N, C-alpha and C positions, 0 to 999 in steps of 0.2 A: 712792275712792268708799266708804268702808265700808259708807254703807246710804243709798239713796237716798230724802228725804224725800218723802212724798205727802199729799192734802189728801184724796183719794180712800180710804178704807180699802178699800176692797173691789167690786168690779167685779163684782156678782155676776148679771148676765144684767138687763139693761133693763128689759124687755117686761112683768116684772112688777113696777116700780115704780109702775104708774097706779093706784089704791085707786079704791071705789066707795062711794057712800054712797046710801041708798034706790032712786032712781029715775035719781038722776044721775051723772054720771062727775066726779067733783072732783081736780083735779090741785093736789097741795100745793107752791106757789109754792118754797118752802125743799128740796126734793127734788129732784134731779138725774132724769130719765127717756130714755128714748130718742130720745123727740121733742124733745128739748131739749139734748141731751148730745151730745159728739162734734163739730159743725163747724167747732170753731177748734183751731190746732193746740197751746194754752194746755190745753186740754180732753184732746186725746189725747195729750199727754206725762203726764197723769194715767193715762190706760190702759196707756202704757208701763211707768211704775212700779210701777203695780200688778200691768203683767204677771212684771216682774224681779221684785215682793216673791215670789211664788206661788216660783220656782222657789229661795228659803230655806228653804221648807218640810219639815215629815218625811216625807214623801211622794217629796218631789222629790230634794231633796240635803241635807236637814239633819241626817238620820239612815236613816232605812228604805230610800229610792229607793237611799241613795248604797252603803250597806252590803250591801243584799244582792246585788249585783254584786260585790264585793268577796269575799263568800264562796262564790257560786256558783262561782269564780276558783279554781288550785289555789297561790294565795299563801296562801290565807288558810282557816284553818277554825272553826267555832263552839265556842270550850272551855268556855262556859256548859254545852254539851251540852242548853240549852233556849231559848233566842233565838235563833232565824235559824235553828234548826237544822232547818224543811225546805226552807231553799232552800240552805242548804250539802248537804245531800244529796240535794238536786235530784230531790224527788218531793213536793214541796207537793201541800196538799188544795185541790181546789175551793171547801172551805167557809172557809180560812183569810182571814181579817179582815183580817192584814196586806198579803196578797197586794192587794189592791185598793188601798193606800192609792196608789202610783204612779202611778196606772191616774185614781184620782180628781184630782190634783195636777195631772198633764201635762192633761188635759180641760178643767179648771178655767183655767190658761193657753191653753189654744187657745181658748177662748170668747174671752178678752177678747184676744186675738192678734186671731181672726176681727173681730172690733165694732171696731179700729182700723184693719184691712184695708176693713174695708167703706168708711168714711168718707175712706179716701185716693182709693178709684177706682184704675183702674187702668192710665190713660196717666198711666203715670211724668215724661214729656219737661213734663207740664201743672203738677206740684208746684214747690212752692217746696223750695229747698235745704235749710230746716227742714222741710217734710212729708217730704220724699225720707228722710230720717236718722230720722224716726217710723216712717213704713215700713219702711224698712230695720232697724230693731231689733225691729219686731211678727213679722215675717217670718223671722230668724233664731230668734225663741226660739219659734213655730210648728214651723220646724224643727224644733231641739233638742229640743219637745218631740215630735213625734213618733217621733227618731231614738231618742228613750229608752222611745215607746211600743211601736214593732216591734222595738225587740231586746228587751225584756222582753215583749211579749204577741203576739207573730209576725203576725198578722192583725187588730189594732185597726180600729174603724171610722174612714175619711177622710172627716172633715167639712171644709168650709173656706169655708163658707155661713154667716154670721151668721143671716140670717132661719132657718134650718133649727134652728141648733144650738142658739139659745137657748129656743126650746120644748122641753116637757116632752117632747111627744111624739117629738123627733127627737131627744133627748139621746144618745142610742147607738143610733144607726139598726143597720142590717146591718154584717157587719166586711168589709174591703178584703181584697185580697193582700197579701200581704208584697211583693210586689215593687211594685203599688200604690201601698203607703205611702211605700216608698222613694224612688219617683218623684218626689211632690210633696215629700219632704225636699232633694231633691238639686234641685229648682225651686227653693223656698223659699232653700236658702243659696245658689245663683246668682245668685239678683234679689238678694239680698242685697249678696253682693258689689258687686254694682256700685249701691247705691246710698247706703253707709255710706263715711265717712272712715277713714281710716289712723289708727292709736294719734301718729301722727306730727304730730296735727294739735296735740297737748297738749288741757289739760284737764280734762272728763270722759271724752275721749275716748282718755285714754291712763289716765284711772282707774277703769277699771271696766265702759264700756257699753261692748255689743258695738261691735265694729268689723268693717272688711270684712276684717282679719285672721283676724279670729274667725269672719267668716262660709267664708272661703275654707280656713282648717283643716275645718272642719267640713264643707264639701264634700266636701273629699278624704276623709275618714271614711265620708260618705256613698257615695263612689262606691268605696271598698274592703269596706266589707258587702257589694256583689256582685263583688266581685275585680276591677273594674274599672281596671287597674292602668295603664295606658296614662293614661287621661284622668287618673288621681290625680297621675300622676305629672307631669303638666304642670302641674297648681294647684300640689303640693308645692315645685318649682322657683321658680315664680314667687314664693312665699312665700320661700324662700331666697334670692334675688335685690331682696327689697326690694319688689316692686310692688306689696304690702297694707302696708306698713310693713316698719319697722326693728325686726327681733328679733334678740336672740344670746342666747346663753347666762351665767349670770349665774356670777361665778368660783366663786363656794363654793355648791355643792350644797344644802345648809341651809335658805338664804336664799328656797328655793322654801315652808319649813315654820314661819315664823315669822308675827305679826303683827306690823302697825304700818306705816305709811307708808314706814318704808323698806327696807319690801320685800316689800308684797305690793301686786299692778297694776305690776310689775315689766318691765324690757324683756325676761325669756326667757316670758312669761305672753302666751299666747292671746286669754285668756276664763280669768275664775275667777267665784267665788259670792261676792258680798260679806257679809261678816257686820260688825259692831261688834264691837273690841277689849277684850275683855277688862277687864270694870270699867268702861266705858263709859256703860250705860244701863240701869235696871231692875234687877227683881228677878227669882227663880225662882218668882213667884208663880203662873204660868200657860205652862205648857209643851205644848200640847195640840197635837195633827197640824195642825190650822187655827191657829195662836198667832200672830194678830194682835193678843196686846193689848199696850198701851202698857207696861203692864209688866212684861212678861215680855220676857226678853232676848233679843236677837235674835242669838245664836250656833247651833252647830250642837251636835246632841250626840254628835257624831261621838266626839269623847276620852271622852265617860263609857261609848261602845262596845266602843274598842277599852282603857281604860286599867285596869291590873292592881287587882283585888281591895284588894289591901294597901292600894293608894295611895289610897282612894276611889272606882276606876271600876267598872264592873258588868258588866265580865271576860267578855263576850261572844266575843271574835272576836281570835283571834292569827295570827300570821304559823305559815307551815307551814314543819318540819325542812326540803326540799327548800330553800327558798327559802335557810334561813339556810347550811347548806351550800356553797349554790353560791356565798353571797358571800364564804365560806371556801376556795373553790379558789383562787383566782387573789389575786395581790399587787399593789399599784404597785410602779413603777420605783426605789420608796422604802425597797419592802419590808415595807411598811405594808398594813392589813387599808384593803379599798376603802372611802372614807368616806362612802357610801351606806347602808353596813351602819350605823353613828351613827345616821341619821335616821330608816331605816327599822325596824331589828329593836333594842329596848330588855334587850339585854344588856349583862351585865360581860366588857370584853377590854383585855387589858394595854394594846393599843395606844391606847386612849382615856385615859390619864394624864394626857396634856398637851394634846390633844387637845378643841377648841372648848369646851366645860363641862366636857370630862372625865368619868370615868365618873359618871352621876348618874341617880337616877331620879326625875325632877321637883327637889326644891332636895335633897335626899337622896342623899349620896356613898355611891356603892358600893361595898364589898368584895371581892376575889374571892372572898370565901369564901360570897356574898352566894346565892342563889339566887331570883333575881326571877321568880317564874310569871304570867300571867295572870290564872288561875283558881286559889282555896285547894283546890279539887278535882281538876279535873281537866288542872292546869297550863296548858304552853301558854306560846308567846315573845312575850313583849307587843311590838304594834307604836306606834312613836313618829311616826309621822307622822300629820300632823295634829292634835297632841296638843301638849301641854307637857310632856313628860315630856323631853325634852331641852334644852327653855328656859330652865330658871331661872326662869320667871316665878311659880310657886305650889309649895306643897310636898307637895300633893294633889289629884287631880283632882276639881273644881266642879263638883257630879252638876246633871246637866241642862243648857239651852243656853247655857249659859255661852261656852262655847269662841270665841273668836274669831276663830281663826287663817282668813282665807279658802281657799276648794275651789282648790286649782288645776286645772281641767278638761281645760286644753290647755295644756299648753307647749312652747317652741321646740325641746328634745329629742324631743319625738313625733314633730313635721315633719320634721328631721334621718331618726330613724330609721325615720318611714313611707317616707319620699324614698328610706333604704337600700333597703327592704323590694320597692316597688315598682318601682327600676331594676333587683335581682336578678330580679324574676317578669320583665320585658321582655326585657332585655336582657344577665342575669347569665351567672356572677358576674362583677362589673368593678370597676374599680381603684375609680369614682367608687362606688360601695355600700359601698366600704370606708371609704373617703375619708369618708363621711357617717357611720361608725357610730366611727371612729376620731376626729372631733371630740366626740363625746360622750364618748367614752371617755378623750381626753383631758383632759376638766374633770376627772373623776375621778382622773389621774398613772396610770392601767393604760398597759402598753405599747400599739401597735399591732396591732392583726391587718393578716396581709400575705395577701396575694390570691394565692398561691402554694397557704395553707394550706388553699384553698378551690377545690376542681376541679369540685365540681358546683353548681346553682342551689340543690337542695336540702340542700347543707351551708350553705351560706349561710345561708337562710332558717333552719336548724333552730339558729343561730348568732345570730340576729336574736329569732325569736319564743323559744327557750328558755333564753337568757341575755342578751342584751344589753337586750332590756325588763322580764325582770322583774328585773334589778338597778336600772333606772332609775326602773322604775315600778311596785312593789313592793308591793303593799297600797295601790295607788291604785283609783281607779272604772275601769271599763274590761277589766281580765282575761275577764270574760266574754263580753264583748261580741267582745274575740280569738277566741278560745275559736271561737265560732258562727261568723266571717266564715272562720275556716281549717278549719271541717269536720274536728275533731280529733271532735266526738261521732259523725262519722258514717263512722267508720275503727277495725277494732280496734289496729291497729297503735297509732295515737293514743290511743283510749279506755283501752288497758293502760297507757299511760304518763303519763296524766295521776291515773287508779291509782293510777300507783308517786308522782307527785309528791303526790299526796291522801292519803298516809299520813301518822299522827300518831301519840305517844304521849300517852294519856291516861292522866299522871302526874304529880305533882310534885315526880320526881326524873328525872334524866333527860334534861331537856327539848331541849339542848341536842346530844343523842348522834344519830348520823344512825340512821336506821330504811327499815326496805325493805318493798315490800309482799308478797315472799315469805314473809314472818312473819307476816302477819297472823293465819294459821288456825292457829297456833299461838300465839299470845303475845297472851293475853285484854287486853290494854293497849293494843295497837294497832287501829286502824279507817284506810282507806281514806272517804275520803267521796266517792268516787264506785263505790263497791262496790254502793251503793242506789240508782244513778243510772236511771230507766226513763227509755226512747224516748220522745223528743220533750216530756221535760223540763229540755231546755236551757234553754226559755220557762216562763215561769209557765204558769199554767190562769188562762183568766179567769175570774174567781169566780160559782159559783151563782147569785146574789143578781141578779148583773145579769142574766143570762138570763134568769130568773123576772120581771124586772122589765119585759124588752125580748122578748116570742118571736122578734124578727126580729136579733138578738146569737146566733150560733150561738160554740161553744168552740174554741180550737187543738187541736195535739198534745197537750200537756201536757193536756187535758182530757180528751183521748182514748188517750194513749199511743199514737202513734202516730207511725213512723219516717219523719224528716225529710231520709235521706239520698238515695234517689231522687231526687225536689223538688231539692234541693244539688245534683245532678251534672247532672241533664238543666237547667238552669239554665246550666250552663257553667263551673261552677266545680269547683275540684277540691282533693283531700287531698296534699298533700306527705308523703313517705312517712317516718318515722322514720328519723333518722341519728344515728349511734355517732360523738360527736365528739373521740372519745378515739384516733381513726384516721386 
């Protein structure tokens, strides 16, 4: 399902749709209102579609909401040294307009979901199957909204009552705690798990709608946000055991990053954001933050952020040298480079001469002498994921919201690696954890890990966090969330490690060469994106204008540059120490 068709363009708050004239309230018979809309399944299906539509906006996943997390991690950096700079340097100011975009989009989605939930009632046993599925989807999407809000803003207001939220005065009420929001996230995902069918039902349930498998996967993620590893492990085992549908790894890793019905919504995908295939609809007449124009192409602008300037991209975000070197450290059983490198970073490698589309940048054949960089001034290794750099579809980036590749937000490989992580935390190191890791490695034709090489849980965690996950999910959404849940900002050793991973060379030459944080002070071309990290800025600040408009709303740790380490540890969470894997 590339794009849900909908007749209700936007549900913007039904309470505002009644008009007044002179002394009499008049109701437009052709206008939907809160008093006439949403009392049957057909109406509520429109609300569901409106909610799905809004996770495709620039502030949610179409550009800004997605790429903010990519560049706040250690796998990528801001090669334009302009756009996304405050998020890359982890020092965003409270006056930044862009910082507000995810907040805006996710609260819009919440409003739509709260409306639909209010029409469904609380007793699920009284609902028809159709209504159960409607309620399950909006619960999932509300859980997804708050999962993102708490991961970005730490203490956003928790609003579950449509009547309260739909009034302007109650739009942004007082802050909730981090734990209270995550409690609700867990509740929403858990309830959605019980209401939704699995992808095995087929049709739209295998074609893009949220399923019980998607809800279960995100429920496990939410549990892991507070290191509830035992509970998460139970859920992840159930997913692997096919309780919530049948999932498997695609034989070809690259199939997760192409558009078209042969690749999207495949058996590896638990949930993805739906975009129209390239050239299937619209023009680039309008690509605004609230892009709902029927004349606008319903794609993402992520390719434009990632794409090299020489190929028509905005050259904003590049892969880190650390990630590139990580791929180079290990060969397949056949002596080749890890094929995931091909789909993650757009460099020339001799190994790619007869691989997939070969050594290409879009449809342009690369030579060994070519020095492809993201930015023509500051260099950078081009990111290939969720672009057409490796697909042979067109010769240059089509700027704007044209890229139609669905964003895979959760893949089965994530389930396996999270299960391995949880197993290691609960019982580790164990052979079961190793087996789940090897299932992912085997797809890339990498040699099996051996339990005997991991004598402590700390060492196996290091392998999962800083080898297996970066190579499988490098430059995808979610790394920033992981760094927070692991507490990497709250430990001096881990913060130094992030500075090492985040060291980059701002130059168009030597972009593939190793770099070292120890050289930053003496080499003006070198920079570590984590050197500018300010305590509390692992989260985004709540923008000042929102607080000016609502005196009940307060800032978070980023607003006050306050340290979250004490709260993290007093909540029962721990930071695993850095382990040298070479020993």
